[in-house]
C-alpha positions as CSV (number, residue, x, y, z in Angstrom):
1,M,95.5,-5.2,84.8
2,T,96.4,-1.6,85.7
3,P,95.7,1.8,84.1
4,S,98.3,3.4,81.8
5,P,101.3,4.8,83.7
6,P,101.2,8.5,84.6
7,L,103.1,11.2,82.8
8,P,106.7,11.8,83.9
9,E,107.3,13.1,87.5
10,P,106.6,16.8,88.0
11,G,109.6,18.8,87.0
12,A,110.9,16.2,84.6
13,R,109.5,18.1,81.7
14,S,106.9,20.8,81.0
15,P,103.3,19.9,81.7
16,K,101.2,18.9,78.8
17,R,99.0,21.7,77.7
18,V,95.2,21.0,77.5
19,L,92.5,23.0,75.8
20,V,88.9,22.5,77.0
21,V,86.2,23.2,74.3
22,D,82.6,23.1,75.5
23,D,79.6,25.4,75.4
24,S,78.5,24.6,78.9
25,A,80.2,26.8,81.6
26,F,79.6,24.0,84.1
27,S,81.3,21.4,82.0
28,R,84.3,23.7,81.3
29,R,84.8,24.3,85.1
30,A,84.3,20.6,85.9
31,L,86.7,19.5,83.2
32,R,89.3,22.0,84.3
33,R,89.1,20.8,87.9
34,M,89.4,17.2,86.8
35,I,92.4,17.8,84.6
36,E,94.3,20.0,86.9
37,R,94.3,17.3,89.6
38,S,97.4,16.1,87.8
39,P,100.6,18.3,88.2
40,D,101.6,17.1,84.7
41,L,98.7,18.7,83.0
42,D,97.9,22.4,82.5
43,V,94.6,23.7,81.1
44,I,95.9,26.6,79.0
45,G,92.4,27.8,77.9
46,A,88.7,27.1,77.6
47,A,86.5,27.8,74.6
48,A,82.7,27.9,74.3
49,N,82.7,27.1,70.5
50,G,84.8,26.0,67.6
51,E,85.7,29.5,66.5
52,E,87.1,30.5,69.9
53,A,89.0,27.2,69.9
54,M,90.6,27.9,66.5
55,R,92.0,31.2,67.8
56,I,93.4,29.5,71.0
57,V,94.9,26.6,68.9
58,L,96.7,29.0,66.6
59,R,97.9,31.2,69.4
60,D,98.8,28.7,72.2
61,K,99.3,25.4,70.4
62,P,97.8,22.9,72.9
63,D,99.1,19.4,73.2
64,I,95.6,17.8,73.8
65,I,92.1,19.0,73.3
66,T,88.8,17.9,75.0
67,L,85.9,18.6,72.6
68,D,82.2,18.9,72.9
69,L,80.4,18.2,69.6
70,E,77.1,20.2,69.9
71,M,78.0,23.9,70.2
72,P,76.8,27.2,68.7
73,V,78.7,29.3,66.1
74,M,81.0,26.4,65.1
75,D,80.2,22.9,66.2
76,G,82.8,20.2,67.1
77,F,82.6,18.5,63.7
78,S,83.5,21.6,61.8
79,F,86.3,22.3,64.3
80,L,87.7,18.8,63.9
81,R,87.8,19.1,60.1
82,W,89.7,22.4,60.4
83,L,92.0,21.1,63.2
84,M,93.2,17.9,61.4
85,A,94.0,19.9,58.3
86,A,95.6,23.0,60.0
87,R,97.3,21.6,63.1
88,P,96.6,17.9,63.9
89,T,96.2,17.5,67.7
90,P,95.0,14.6,69.8
91,V,91.3,15.1,70.5
92,I,89.1,13.4,73.2
93,V,85.4,13.9,72.6
94,V,83.3,14.8,75.6
95,S,79.7,13.5,75.2
96,A,76.6,13.7,77.3
97,R,75.6,10.2,76.1
98,D,77.7,7.1,75.8
99,D,75.4,5.9,73.0
100,D,75.5,9.1,70.9
101,P,76.0,8.0,67.3
102,S,77.7,11.3,66.5
103,I,80.8,10.1,68.3
104,L,81.5,7.6,65.5
105,K,81.4,10.6,63.0
106,A,84.0,12.3,65.3
107,F,86.2,9.2,65.1
108,D,86.0,9.4,61.3
109,L,87.2,13.0,61.4
110,G,90.2,12.2,63.6
111,A,89.1,12.1,67.3
112,V,90.9,9.3,69.2
113,D,88.7,8.7,72.2
114,F,85.7,9.9,74.1
115,I,84.5,10.4,77.7
116,G,81.1,11.0,79.3
117,K,80.3,14.6,80.1
118,P,80.4,15.5,83.8
119,T,77.0,16.4,85.3
120,A,75.9,17.3,88.8
121,R,76.0,13.8,90.0
122,A,77.2,12.0,93.1
123,S,80.8,12.8,94.0
124,E,81.9,9.2,93.6
125,E,80.6,9.2,90.1
126,I,82.4,12.4,89.3
127,A,85.6,10.9,90.7
128,A,85.2,7.9,88.4
129,I,84.8,10.1,85.4
130,S,87.8,12.1,86.5
131,D,90.1,9.0,86.8
132,D,88.9,7.8,83.4
133,L,89.5,11.2,81.8
134,L,93.1,11.5,83.2
135,E,93.9,8.0,82.0
136,K,92.7,8.8,78.5
137,I,94.7,12.0,78.5
138,Y,97.8,10.2,79.7
139,A,97.4,7.7,76.9
140,V,97.2,10.2,74.1
141,A,99.8,12.7,75.5
142,G,102.6,13.1,72.9
143,L,100.6,11.3,70.2
144,D,101.3,12.3,66.6
145,A,97.8,13.1,65.7
146,A,98.6,13.3,62.0
147,K,99.1,9.5,62.2
148,V,95.4,9.1,62.9
149,S,94.4,10.4,59.5
150,R,97.4,8.9,57.6
151,R,96.8,5.3,58.8
152,L,93.5,5.1,57.1
153,E,94.2,6.9,53.8
154,P,93.4,4.9,50.7
155,R,96.4,3.2,49.2
156,R,98.0,4.9,46.2
157,S,100.0,1.8,45.2
158,P,99.6,-2.0,45.6
159,P,100.2,-3.4,49.1
160,Q,103.8,-4.3,50.0
161,A,102.9,-6.9,52.5
162,P,105.5,-9.7,53.0
163,G,103.4,-12.3,51.1
164,T,99.9,-13.7,52.0
165,I,99.6,-15.1,55.4
166,S,98.6,-18.8,55.4
167,F,95.3,-19.3,57.4
168,P,93.9,-22.8,57.9
169,D,91.4,-24.0,55.4
170,D,89.0,-24.8,58.2
171,L,89.3,-21.5,60.0
172,E,86.4,-20.9,62.4
173,V,87.0,-17.6,64.2
174,V,89.1,-14.5,63.9
175,A,89.2,-12.6,67.2
176,L,89.9,-8.9,67.0
177,G,90.9,-6.7,69.9
178,A,91.2,-2.9,70.1
179,S,91.0,0.1,72.5
180,T,92.0,3.8,72.0
181,G,91.9,4.7,68.3
182,G,90.3,1.3,67.5
183,P,86.9,2.1,66.0
184,P,88.2,3.4,62.6
185,A,90.7,0.5,62.4
186,V,88.0,-2.1,63.2
187,Q,85.7,-0.4,60.6
188,A,88.4,-0.6,58.0
189,I,88.8,-4.4,58.5
190,V,85.1,-5.2,58.8
191,T,84.1,-3.2,55.7
192,R,86.8,-5.0,53.7
193,L,85.3,-8.5,54.3
194,K,83.6,-10.1,51.3
195,P,80.5,-12.4,51.4
196,S,82.9,-15.3,50.8
197,F,84.6,-14.7,54.2
198,P,84.5,-18.3,55.6
199,A,84.8,-17.6,59.4
200,A,83.2,-15.6,62.1
201,L,84.9,-12.4,63.2
202,I,84.4,-11.5,66.8
203,V,85.4,-8.0,68.0
204,A,86.3,-6.9,71.6
205,Q,86.6,-3.1,71.4
206,H,86.9,-1.2,74.7
207,M,83.6,0.7,74.9
208,P,81.0,1.5,77.5
209,A,77.6,-0.2,77.6
210,G,75.2,1.5,75.2
211,F,77.8,2.5,72.7
212,T,78.6,-0.9,71.2
213,R,75.1,-1.3,69.7
214,Q,75.6,2.0,67.8
215,F,79.0,0.8,66.7
216,A,77.7,-2.6,65.5
217,D,74.8,-0.9,63.6
218,R,77.2,1.5,61.9
219,L,79.4,-1.4,60.8
220,A,76.4,-3.3,59.5
221,S,75.3,-0.3,57.4
222,L,78.7,-0.2,55.7
223,S,79.5,-3.9,55.3
224,Q,78.9,-6.8,52.9
225,V,78.6,-9.3,55.8
226,S,76.2,-9.6,58.7
227,V,77.3,-7.4,61.7
228,R,75.5,-7.4,65.1
229,E,76.1,-6.8,68.8
230,A,76.4,-10.2,70.4
231,V,73.7,-11.6,72.7
232,E,73.9,-14.5,75.1
233,G,73.7,-18.0,73.6
234,E,73.4,-17.1,69.9
235,E,75.0,-19.3,67.2
236,V,78.3,-18.1,65.9
237,R,78.1,-18.4,62.1
238,P,80.6,-17.9,59.3
239,R,80.4,-14.8,57.2
240,A,79.2,-12.8,60.3
241,V,80.7,-10.3,62.7
242,Y,79.9,-10.2,66.4
243,V,80.7,-7.1,68.5
244,A,81.1,-7.7,72.3
245,P,78.6,-5.6,74.2
246,G,79.9,-2.9,76.4
247,G,80.0,-3.7,80.1
248,K,80.3,-7.5,79.5
249,H,82.9,-10.0,78.5
250,L,82.3,-12.1,75.4
251,G,83.5,-15.6,74.9
252,I,82.5,-18.7,72.9
253,E,81.8,-22.3,73.7
254,R,81.1,-25.4,71.6
255,G,77.8,-27.2,72.0
256,R,75.8,-29.8,70.1
257,G,74.7,-27.1,67.6
258,G,78.1,-25.7,67.1
259,L,79.7,-22.5,68.4
260,R,77.7,-20.2,70.6
261,T,78.3,-16.9,72.4
262,R,78.8,-16.7,76.1
263,L,78.5,-13.4,78.0
264,T,79.8,-12.8,81.5
265,E,79.6,-9.8,83.8
266,Q,82.6,-7.6,84.4
267,G,84.9,-8.9,87.2
268,K,86.4,-6.5,89.8
269,D,89.9,-7.7,88.9
270,V,89.6,-6.9,85.2
271,H,90.3,-3.3,84.2
272,Y,89.2,-3.4,80.6
273,V,85.7,-4.3,79.5
274,P,85.0,-6.0,77.1
275,S,88.2,-7.9,77.7
276,V,90.3,-8.8,74.7
277,D,92.2,-11.4,76.8
278,H,88.9,-13.1,77.8
279,L,87.7,-13.3,74.2
280,M,91.0,-14.6,72.8
281,R,91.5,-17.2,75.6
282,S,88.0,-18.5,74.9
283,V,88.6,-18.7,71.2
284,A,91.9,-20.5,71.7
285,E,90.4,-23.0,74.1
286,T,87.4,-23.6,71.8
287,C,88.8,-23.5,68.3
288,G,92.5,-24.3,68.7
289,R,94.4,-24.1,65.5
290,R,91.3,-23.1,63.6
291,S,91.5,-19.7,65.2
292,A,93.3,-16.4,64.5
293,G,93.8,-13.3,66.6
294,V,94.6,-9.7,65.9
295,V,95.5,-7.0,68.4
296,L,95.1,-3.4,67.2
297,T,95.8,0.0,68.7
298,G,95.2,0.6,72.4
299,M,96.6,1.5,75.8
300,G,97.6,-1.1,78.3
301,N,98.3,-4.8,77.9
302,D,94.9,-6.3,77.2
303,G,95.2,-8.9,74.5
304,A,98.9,-10.0,75.1
305,A,97.9,-13.0,77.1
306,G,95.0,-13.9,74.9
307,L,97.0,-13.7,71.7
308,S,99.7,-15.8,73.3
309,A,97.0,-18.4,74.0
310,I,95.9,-18.4,70.4
311,R,99.5,-18.9,69.2
312,A,100.1,-21.7,71.7
313,A,97.0,-23.4,70.4
314,G,98.3,-23.3,66.9
315,G,96.3,-20.3,65.6
316,V,97.5,-17.4,63.5
317,T,98.4,-14.2,65.4
318,I,98.9,-10.6,64.2
319,A,99.7,-7.3,66.0
320,E,99.5,-3.8,64.6
321,S,102.8,-2.1,64.0
322,E,104.0,1.0,65.8
323,A,104.0,2.8,62.5
324,T,100.2,2.9,62.3
325,A,98.9,2.2,65.9
326,V,97.4,5.3,67.3
327,I,98.5,4.1,70.8
328,Y,101.3,1.5,70.6
329,G,100.4,-0.1,73.9
330,M,98.4,-3.3,73.4
331,P,100.2,-4.4,70.2
332,R,103.6,-3.6,71.7
333,E,102.9,-5.8,74.7
334,A,101.7,-8.6,72.5
335,A,104.8,-8.4,70.4
336,R,107.1,-8.2,73.5
337,A,105.4,-11.3,74.9
338,G,106.2,-13.2,71.7
339,A,102.5,-13.6,71.0
340,A,102.5,-12.1,67.5
341,M,103.6,-14.2,64.6
342,H,103.2,-11.2,62.3
343,V,103.6,-7.4,63.1
344,L,101.9,-5.4,60.3
345,D,100.8,-1.9,59.4
346,L,97.1,-1.5,59.6
347,P,96.5,-1.4,55.8
348,E,98.4,-4.7,55.5
349,I,96.2,-6.2,58.2
350,V,93.1,-5.0,56.3
351,D,94.4,-6.7,53.2
352,Q,95.4,-10.0,54.9
353,I,92.1,-10.4,56.7
354,G,90.2,-9.4,53.6
355,L,92.0,-12.1,51.6
356,I,91.1,-14.9,53.9
357,G,88.0,-15.9,51.9
358,E,90.0,-15.9,48.7
359,S,93.0,-17.7,50.1
360,V,91.2,-20.6,51.7
361,N,88.8,-21.1,48.8
362,G,91.2,-20.5,46.0
C-alpha cells in the first residue's frame, strides 16, 4: 500500500494555505520547514496562541491549520470551538505525546487528525515525522470541515435507512476499520451498542502505539458493553469490543476454547498499522458467513481487500458514504472493488449496527 497521492502538480492551481498554531517557537519553525518542503503548500502565518490564530483566520482564511493544544492566552480547545462555529477549517492537532488523552477531546471538537510534535531528535526521525505530516495534510486538503460536525449531529427525525440489514442469527464478529476522521465515528457506533449485542466488535483504527489504550479506555467509559485494547491470546467474547493496539496487527483464530486474538508485528510491506485488511481477512477466514465488516472514513485503500474477503466468505459488508465520510478514500476503494453490499451514511451505520442485538433476537 502506498501513501495518499500528492496534491496537483505545481502551477496546476494555487498552493494550499496552511496556518501553524503553536506556542513553541522551535515547533513553529520546524513545522514551517516540514510543510514548505512541498511546492503545493504555503505557510501563510504562524500564531503563538488561539487569539493570534483567530485574527489570522479571519484575515487570511487558511485552508488547513496545524494546532497545538496547550497554549497560553487561548488554548487549542477554545480556539477549536470558535473555529468550528465561525469558519470550519480542517485541523491537524500537533501533540508532544501520542498517548495524550486530550487529543480525543480535540476530535470531539472537530479536529480530523493528529501528528507528533517535532523535537530536537535525530534527522531521520524528523524526516519520518515530516513525511507523515505532509501525507496527513494532503489527505485533508480541500475537505469540507463543516461535514465533520454535521455527520455526528443528533438526528432530528427518524432514520431513513433502506430497511433493516439482515445479519445472521449466529453472527460472531463485526470487524470495523477506520483512519482519518475515524475516532468520533467509531465512538458513535460503539456507544450505541446495547448489552444484548450478540457478537464481538473488533476495531482497527489507524493510530500509533500508546494512543489506542487511551482510545479504548475512553470508549469503555462511555459504553454499555465491555471495551478494551486487545492483548495476545485473549478469548474473543460476545457483547465486547476489542481495539487493535497501535503498532501491531490484530487478527483472530479459532482454538479449542473458541475465538482468540492473534497479534503480529508490523511488516515492512504494510503501510497502515493496525491494518484493516489484516483484521478483516482474518475474520473472513475464521468466521465465514458469521462475520460482518464495516469500512469507515480514511485515506488510502486499507480495508478494500479485507471487506472483499468477508463478502466472498458470505458475510455482511458495509462502507460509509461519501456524504458523511470525512475522507472518502477507504470506503470509496471498498465500494469500487465491489466489496460493499451496503453504502450508508454514518448515522445509518450506527443504527444498523445498534439494531443487531434486536434483529437477531427478536
